[in-house]
Structures are given as C-alpha cells and as structure tokens.
C-alpha positions in Angstrom: 17.5 1.4 17.9 19.5 -0.9 20.2 19.8 0.5 23.7 23.0 2.4 24.5 23.9 4.2 27.7 23.5 8.0 27.2 27.2 8.6 28.1 28.3 6.0 25.6 26.1 7.4 22.8 27.2 10.9 23.5 30.8 9.8 23.1 30.1 8.1 19.8 28.3 11.2 18.5 31.2 13.4 19.5 33.8 11.1 17.9 31.9 11.2 14.6 31.6 14.9 14.7 35.3 15.2 15.4 36.1 13.1 12.4 33.9 15.3 10.3 35.6 18.4 11.6 39.0 16.9 10.8 37.9 16.1 7.3 36.6 19.6 6.7 39.8 21.2 8.1 41.8 19.1 5.7 39.7 20.2 2.8 37.8 16.9 2.4 34.3 18.1 3.4 32.1 15.1 2.4 29.1 17.3 2.0 30.7 19.2 -0.8 30.6 16.3 -3.2 27.8 16.7 -5.8 28.1 13.6 -7.8 30.0 10.3 -8.1 30.1 8.3 -11.3 28.5 4.9 -10.6 28.7 2.4 -13.4 27.4 -0.8 -11.7 25.4 -2.1 -8.8 26.4 -4.5 -6.1 24.0 -7.3 -7.2 25.2 -7.1 -10.8 28.8 -7.6 -9.6 27.8 -10.8 -7.9 25.6 -12.0 -10.8 28.2 -11.2 -13.5 31.4 -12.1 -11.7 32.8 -14.4 -14.4 32.4 -11.6 -17.0 33.6 -8.8 -14.7 36.6 -10.5 -12.9 39.7 -8.3 -13.3 37.7 -5.3 -14.6 37.7 -1.9 -12.9 34.3 -0.8 -11.6 32.8 2.2 -9.8 30.2 1.6 -7.1 28.7 3.7 -4.3 26.5 3.0 -1.2 26.4 2.8 2.5 29.1 1.0 4.5 27.3 -1.5 6.7 30.3 -3.3 8.3 34.0 -3.0 8.7 36.5 -5.7 9.6 40.3 -6.0 9.9 43.0 -3.7 11.2 46.4 -2.6 10.2 47.2 -2.8 6.5 44.1 -4.6 5.3 40.4 -3.8 5.8 37.2 -5.5 4.7 33.9 -3.6 4.4 30.4 -4.4 3.2 29.0 -1.8 0.9 25.2 -1.7 0.4 23.3 -0.1 -2.4 19.7 -0.4 -3.6 20.4 -3.8 -5.2 22.2 -5.5 -2.3 25.7 -5.8 -0.8 29.2 -6.5 -2.0 32.5 -6.7 -0.1 35.1 -4.0 -0.4 38.7 -5.1 0.1 41.1 -2.2 1.0 44.8 -2.7 1.3 47.5 -0.1 2.1 49.9 -1.0 -0.7 47.0 -0.9 -3.3 45.4 2.4 -2.2 48.6 4.1 -1.1 49.6 4.8 2.5 48.2 8.3 2.7 44.8 7.5 1.2 44.5 4.3 3.3 45.3 6.0 6.6 42.9 8.8 5.8 40.2 6.2 5.2 41.0 4.5 8.5 40.9 7.7 10.4 37.6 9.0 8.8 35.4 6.2 7.8 32.5 5.0 10.1 29.9 2.3 9.6 26.9 4.0 8.1 29.0 6.4 6.0 28.1 6.7 2.3 31.1 6.1 0.1 32.1 5.7 -3.5 34.7 3.1 -4.4 36.7 2.6 -7.6 38.3 -0.7 -7.8 38.9 -4.1 -9.4 36.5 -7.0 -9.2 38.2 -10.2 -7.8 37.6 -13.1 -5.5 39.4 -13.3 -2.2 41.3 -16.4 -1.0 38.3 -17.4 1.0 36.2 -17.3 -2.2 34.2 -14.1 -1.6 33.4 -11.9 -4.6 34.8 -8.4 -3.8 36.0 -5.1 -5.1 39.6 -4.3 -4.5 39.6 -0.6 -3.7 41.9 1.6 -5.7 40.2 4.8 -4.4 37.6 5.3 -1.7 35.7 8.6 -1.3 33.5 9.4 1.7 30.4 11.1 0.0 28.3 11.7 3.2 29.1 11.3 6.9 26.7 9.3 9.1 26.7 11.3 12.3 24.3 8.9 14.0 25.3 5.2 14.5 23.2 2.5 12.9 21.4 0.0 15.1 23.7 -2.9 16.2 23.9 -5.8 13.8 22.4 -8.5 15.9 19.7 -6.4 17.6 18.7 -4.2 14.7 15.7 -2.0 14.4 13.1 -4.3 15.7 10.7 -2.1 17.6 7.7 -1.7 15.2 6.9 1.8 16.4 10.5 3.0 15.7 10.5 1.2 12.4 7.4 3.0 11.2 8.6 6.4 12.5 12.1 6.0 11.1 11.4 4.1 7.9 14.7 5.3 6.5 16.6 3.3 9.2 14.2 0.4 8.7 15.0 0.3 5.0 18.8 0.5 5.7 18.8 -2.3 8.2 16.1 -4.7 6.9 16.5 -5.9 3.3 13.2 -7.8 3.5 11.4 -4.5 4.1 12.9 -3.0 0.9 11.7 -6.1 -0.9 8.1 -5.4 0.1 8.2 -2.0 -1.3 9.9 -3.1 -4.5 7.0 -5.6 -4.9 4.5 -2.9 -4.1 5.8 -0.9 -7.0 5.7 -3.9 -9.3 2.2 -4.7 -8.3 1.0 -1.2 -9.1 2.9 -1.4 -12.5 1.1 -4.8 -13.1 -2.3 -3.2 -12.4 -1.6 -0.5 -14.9 -0.3 -3.1 -17.5 -3.4 -5.2 -17.1 -5.9 -2.3 -17.4 -4.0 -0.6 -20.2 -4.1 -3.9 -22.0 -7.9 -3.9 -21.6 -8.1 -0.5 -23.3 -8.8 1.4 -20.1 -7.7 5.0 -19.9 -5.8 6.2 -16.8 -7.2 9.6 -15.5 -6.8 11.9 -12.6 -9.7 13.4 -10.7 -9.8 16.0 -7.9 -8.6 15.2 -4.4 -10.4 18.3 -2.9 -14.2 17.9 -3.1 -16.9 20.4 -2.3 -18.9 17.6 -0.6 -18.1 14.2 0.8 -19.4 11.5 -1.5 -18.9 8.1 -3.1 -18.6 6.0 0.1 -19.9 5.6 3.6 -17.1 7.3 5.5 -16.3 10.2 7.7 -14.3 12.8 5.8 -11.4 15.1 6.6 -12.5 18.8 6.4 -10.4 21.7 5.3 -11.1 25.3 4.4 -10.4 27.2 1.2 -9.5 30.7 2.1 -10.1 32.4 -1.3 -13.5 30.9 -1.8 -14.2 31.0 1.9 -15.7 27.5 1.9 -15.2 24.2 3.5 -13.8 21.4 1.3 -13.3 17.7 1.9 -10.4 15.4 1.1 -11.9 12.7 -1.1 -13.1 9.5 0.5 -13.7 7.8 -2.9 -12.9 8.3 -6.6 -16.3 7.0 -7.8 -18.5 9.9 -8.8 -16.0 11.8 -10.8 -15.0 8.7 -12.7 -18.7 8.0 -13.6 -19.0 11.5 -14.9 -16.3 10.6 -17.4 -18.3 7.6 -18.5 -21.2 10.0 -19.1 -18.8 12.2 -21.1 -18.0 9.4 -23.5 -14.9 7.6 -22.1 -16.0 3.9 -22.2 -13.2 2.6 -19.9 -11.4 4.6 -17.2 -9.4 4.0 -14.1 -7.5 5.9 -11.4 -5.0 4.8 -8.8 -5.0 7.5 -6.2 -5.0 8.5 -2.5 -8.2 8.5 -0.5 -8.6 10.0 3.0 -11.0 8.8 5.7 -11.2 10.2 9.2 -11.7 6.9 10.9 -10.0 4.4 13.2 -6.6 2.9 12.7 -5.8 -0.8 12.8 -4.0 -3.5 10.9 -6.3 -2.9 7.9 -7.0 0.8 8.1 -4.8 4.0 7.7 -6.3 7.5 7.4 -4.8 7.8 3.9 -4.6 4.9 1.6 -4.3 4.0 -2.1 -7.4 3.0 -4.0 -7.9 1.6 -7.5 -11.2 2.2 -9.2 -12.1 1.3 -12.7 -15.4 1.8 -14.7 -16.4 0.0 -17.9 -19.4 1.0 -20.0 -21.8 -1.7 -21.3 -21.1 -4.3 -18.7 -22.3 -5.2 -15.2 -21.1 -6.9 -12.0 -20.5 -10.1 -13.8 -18.1 -8.4 -16.2 -16.5 -6.7 -13.2 -16.1 -10.1 -11.4 -14.2 -11.3 -14.5 -12.0 -8.2 -14.7 -11.3 -8.2 -10.9 -10.4 -11.9 -10.8 -8.2 -11.7 -13.9 -6.5 -8.5 -12.6 -5.5 -10.1 -9.3 -4.3 -13.3 -11.0 -2.3 -11.3 -13.5 -0.6 -9.2 -10.8 0.2 -12.3 -8.7 1.8 -14.1 -11.7 3.6 -10.9 -12.8 5.2 -10.2 -9.4 5.3 -13.7 -7.7 5.5 -16.0 -10.7 2.4 -17.9 -9.7 -1.1 -17.8 -8.2 -0.6 -19.3 -4.8 0.1 -17.1 -1.8 0.1 -17.8 2.0 -2.0 -15.7 4.3 -2.5 -16.3 8.0 -0.9 -19.7 7.6 -3.4 -20.7 4.9 -2.5 -21.2 1.2 -4.7 -19.0 -1.0 -5.2 -20.3 -4.5 -5.7 -17.3 -6.9 -5.6 -19.6 -9.9 -8.9 -21.4 -9.1 -12.1 -19.7 -10.1 -13.3 -17.4 -7.3 -16.3 -18.7 -5.4 -19.6 -16.8 -5.5 -22.3 -16.6 -2.8 -25.1 -14.1 -2.0 -25.4 -12.4 1.3 -28.8 -14.1 1.9 -27.2 -17.5 1.2 -24.2 -16.8 3.4 -26.3 -15.7 6.4 -28.5 -18.8 5.9 -25.5 -21.1 5.7 -23.4 -19.7 8.5 -26.0 -18.1 10.9 -28.9 -20.4 10.2 -31.2 -17.5 9.5 -33.3 -17.2 6.4 -33.9 -13.5 5.7 -36.1 -14.3 2.7 -38.7 -15.1 5.4 -38.2 -11.7 7.1 -40.9 -9.3 5.9 -40.8 -6.4 8.4 -38.3 -4.3 10.3 -39.9 -5.6 13.5 -39.1 -9.2 12.5 -35.5 -8.2 11.7 -35.0 -6.5 15.0 -36.5 -9.5 16.9 -34.0 -11.8 15.1 -31.2 -9.5 16.0 -32.2 -9.4 19.6 -32.3 -13.2 19.8 -28.8 -13.4 18.3 -27.4 -10.6 20.5 -26.6 -8.4 17.6 -26.5 -4.7 18.4 -28.3 -2.3 16.1 -29.6 1.3 16.1 -33.2 2.4 15.7 -32.4 4.0 12.4 -31.1 0.7 10.9 -33.4 -0.8 8.3 -34.0 -4.5 7.5 -31.1 -4.6 5.0 -28.7 -3.1 7.4 -29.6 -5.7 10.0 -29.0 -8.4 7.4 -25.6 -6.9 6.9 -24.9 -7.0 10.7 -25.7 -10.7 10.6 -23.3 -11.2 7.8 -20.5 -9.3 9.6 -21.0 -11.4 12.8 -21.4 -14.9 11.4 -20.1 -15.0 7.8 -17.3 -12.6 7.1 -14.5 -14.6 8.8 -15.7 -17.8 7.1 -14.9 -16.6 3.5 -11.2 -17.7 3.3 -10.6 -18.6 -0.3 -11.4 -15.8 -2.8 -15.1 -15.3 -2.7 -17.4 -12.8 -4.4 -20.2 -11.9 -2.0 -23.3 -10.7 -4.0 -26.8 -9.5 -3.4 -26.3 -6.6 -1.0 -29.5 -4.9 0.3 -30.4 -1.5 -1.2 -30.3 0.0 2.3 -26.4 -0.3 2.3 -25.8 0.2 -1.5 -26.9 3.7 -2.5 -25.0 3.7 -5.8 -25.8 0.2 -7.1 -28.5 -0.9 -9.5 -31.4 -2.8 -8.0 -31.8 -6.5 -8.9 -34.8 -6.6 -11.2 -35.7 -10.1 -9.8 -35.6 -8.8 -6.2 -35.7 -5.0 -5.9 -34.8 -5.0 -2.2 -31.3 -6.1 -3.2 -28.7 -4.8 -5.6 -26.3 -5.9 -8.3 -23.2 -5.6 -6.2 -20.3 -7.7 -5.0 -17.6 -7.5 -2.4 -14.5 -9.7 -2.8 -13.5 -11.5 0.4 -10.2 -13.3 1.0 -9.2 -14.7 4.4 -12.2 -13.1 6.0 -11.4 -9.6 4.8 -12.8 -7.4 2.1 -10.5 -6.6 -0.8 -12.9 -5.1 -3.4 -16.3 -3.6 -3.9 -18.2 -3.4 -7.2 -21.6 -2.5 -8.7 -23.7 -2.6 -11.7 -23.8 1.2 -11.5 -27.1 2.9 -10.8 -27.8 5.0 -13.9 -31.5 6.0 -13.1 -31.3 9.6 -12.0 -34.7 9.5 -10.4 -33.8 6.4 -8.3 -30.4 7.9 -7.5 -32.0 11.1 -6.2 -34.3 9.1 -4.0 -31.4 7.2 -2.5 -29.3 10.4 -2.1 -32.2 11.9 -0.2 -32.5 8.8 2.0 -28.8 9.1 2.7 -29.2 12.8 3.5 -32.0 12.0 5.9 -29.8 9.4 7.7 -27.1 12.1 7.9 -29.5 14.5 9.5 -30.5 11.7 11.9 -26.9 11.4 13.2 -25.1 9.1 10.7 -21.9 11.1 9.9 -20.9 8.6 7.3 -23.9 9.1 5.1 -23.6 11.3 2.0 -25.5 14.4 0.8 -27.4 15.0 -2.4 -24.9 15.7 -5.2 -26.9 17.8 -7.6 -24.1 18.0 -10.3 -23.8 14.2 -10.4 -27.6 13.9 -10.7 -27.4 16.4 -13.6 -24.7 14.2 -15.2 -27.0 11.1 -14.9 -29.8 13.0 -16.5 -27.7 13.4 -19.6 -27.4 9.6 -19.6 -25.0 7.1 -18.1 -24.8 3.9 -20.2 -25.1 0.6 -18.4 -21.8 0.5 -16.5 -19.8 -1.8 -14.2 -17.5 -0.2 -11.6 -15.0 -1.7 -9.1 -13.0 -0.3 -6.3 -10.1 -2.1 -4.6 -7.7 -1.2 -1.8 -4.2 -1.3 -3.4 -2.6 -1.6 0.0 -4.6 -4.6 0.9 -3.7 -6.3 -2.4 -0.1 -5.6 -1.6 -0.6 -7.1 1.9 -2.0 -10.2 0.3 0.8 -10.7 -2.3 3.6 -9.9 0.2 2.3 -11.7 3.3 2.4 -8.4 5.3 0.4 -8.6 8.6 -0.4 -4.9 8.8 -1.2 -2.1 6.3 1.6 -0.1 8.0 4.0 -2.7 6.7 3.1 -1.8 3.1 3.0 2.0 3.5 6.4 3.7 3.4 5.2 6.4 5.9 2.1 5.3 7.8 0.2 7.9 9.8 1.7 8.1 13.3 0.9 10.2 16.4 3.7 12.6 17.1 5.9 11.6 20.0 5.6 15.0 21.7 
C-alpha cells in the first residue's frame, strides 16, 4: 500500500468510521443488506451498448474512483468483468438521495446501482444512476491510483487487495481456471476417469521428497501429507480402471523459490496398455490443446524466448545430452570409481552414497538442463534415480522414463510403469537402505502396493505434471507465487 503518514491514515480511518456510524444512526446500515438484484455485468454493458442504450439495468461492484462535485458526480464501478462509469446527477436521483450518497460514499465502497445505459457528451458509455445503494463500507482506503499495490510481498499477503487493484492479476487466475478446465476436457475426451485419492498417507511414497508429518490422535499414529498421487492411482489400474487421472494438491517440506511452493497442484494420469511413447503423445497433445483452448494458439513467450508448442517436441536421452553438452560419454563409464573420478575432474559435488546413475544425473543438471529451451522430452534415466520406472530391455541400467523440459525447467515426469513386483520390492528396499543411510527424501517399502502389483498391473504408462508450472508457461508468470492465489508466506509476527 502506498505510504501515508500515520496521522493522515488515522484521520482517514476515523472519517470512514464516522460515515458508517452516521449511516447506521439514520437506519441505513450497509451491512444489513443481504442481496441486490444484479442483472448485468460491466463488460457486457460496454460490449452490448447499441442494444442496451436507453434501457434500465442493475449493476453492483466496487467504486474505484470518484470525480466531480456539486450537482454531478462521475464514478468508476468495478465488478468481476471490468469497469463501467456511473453518472450521478442531483435532479435525476433526487436531492435527498444524491446528498446522502455524497455524504456517505467512499472510494472502495461496494455499491449497487440501478440506472439507464447512455453515452455521455464526451462519448463514454455510462450508467445514469436512478438509485445508488451502499452495500458494504470500505473502512480501509485502497492504495493510491498511481502507486498501487506494487510491493510483491504485500501483494502475496493481501491478494484480495492485489486482485482489486491489478486487473492483469485477475486475468492470470481466470486463465488458470480455464487451463484446468482444458486439462479436464482433453482427458475426459480421451476416456480418462477423474478420481480422488487420499491426501493423508500412512507413509511417504511416490516421489523423492521430504514430507510433512502430522499425527492422528484416534489411531495414535503419524501420517503424512501426500507428496505424490502415483501409487494410489496405479492401484486403480490394478483394480480394472484402464484410464484414470487426478488433479490434486501435493505437499513437500522443501525449499521455496520461483518454482517451488510447499503445497502445489499436480496432474497425474495413468493409461493401461501403453508406455512412455504413448505418454509423450498424450502429454504433448494435452499441452498443445490447453494452449489453443486458452490462448488461441501454440506460441508463448518465456524469458524473452518464443516457445513453439505446435512443433513436435524434441527427444534426447540423458546419455546423449551429457555427451553433447558436457563432452562426457557415460557409455564408457563402467564403475562407480570412474564416475567419481569424472565428477572430481568436472568439479561436481557428490556424496559417497551416490551411485553411477546418480552422478550421471548430476552431470545433466550442471551442463544440460539449462540448454533445453524448446519443448524437449529427456529420456533414458538411470535406474538409480527411477525407482518406479520399467528398465529398458536393451540397457537394464536405464529406464523407460521421460521428463519434459521447457526453457531449462522440468514440467512433467513419466514412466513406462514398473509392474514387476519382485523388481519393485528390490528397488523399494534399495530406497529404504538409502533412507537409513541418511537420505530423507528416499521412500520406504510399501507392502500394500507390492501386494497390488502381485495381483497384476497391466503394461501402463503414467505421467505427472505440475499444473502451476503449466500455468506459469501459458501466462508468462515469473514465479509460482504469481499463479497461486494464496502462496505460502512466513507470518509477519
């Protein structure tokens, strides 16, 4: 909020409360209004002016500005669709009503207006007020027009003021809603079934991440806010649903930056009888569909670069990427000692518990990630970092997995899902050993999921995508906080 001296602000607050007291004493308490009949929105009045000119309408919204004195006043009323000018004149409203409005109305108040659609002498489409009713009093002043709410911390903490003052912020969240609707439309059109799975888990699973821990008093046991949707959705494939998806909140007790918030929205979908190649096609088509549905085309700008979502997405393996961008051929690396020696020569930090595949991934993160600008499917991840993906039959050290990169950032992760319960147990046990060795992002053995696999999981492809990141891509937002209505914030006190 724009700076005001404490004494000046105190006077403004007192004046507004005095106006409220006067209204209440006169029997016009604005907070007693329970409804107001709205029959049109501001944007519609502008768009349909020729049809509506001369007709009486009923609108409601927040008064964003006020001009004029004496017998005529001009105000801008803002609703969820936009703004329209309200023209108030003493000999139209009547002297008593007009003076009551002048004495009581402040910028920021919510008001209902009944009036006639017309165009002023200066050509501005307006509503000539016949009646004006204050429906809610704004006891705090809005930020000043030309300074606005620009402090990012204040914008995130007081998103309600941010939405009032910055129409472009509202537009981002309208697009977010449309993007999620487009995701559902695409998947529903592909015969996927939307489902809901538990948010509270008895163990952290489905991803390499640190969980939030809570306690269930009745059962006297710790539980975990889910870090992924994966294992419950794959149980449903075992149960006979061939195509399922969920859009839901995940929670990870990790760092916060432009790409990470402790709670975020995830899309995961699973399709029986397909593999990562089928998932690539679905993922590419889904993103392209959402872009065209919401933006009307497949080109977006990100970090000053035009991203073309209409072109076929590129495909490269992790081994190829590291060879191309780091000049290191990991097909020639046979032992962990050789991998460590390479890392030392390239000044890549690693831990003693890291295996050869994990060191390969460290090379990729240092040398390759930022180079993948146009949409690129990265394939061939090592088994060491892919505990839920099927091994590549041609090279069992690697898996049938992809990550989608755009502008150097990961947007999606997918597998040909591991459906061998014996292999899955071995990988779970390897993860549990890593956890015991100090890796607090490793998972435990999930016996119930292994039981499900023993009943038989058909060949299945699965994909997970951060919805917030997709929204960032399609709206040009610089930070995940710009696409979350209420991002996580440390309390001021």
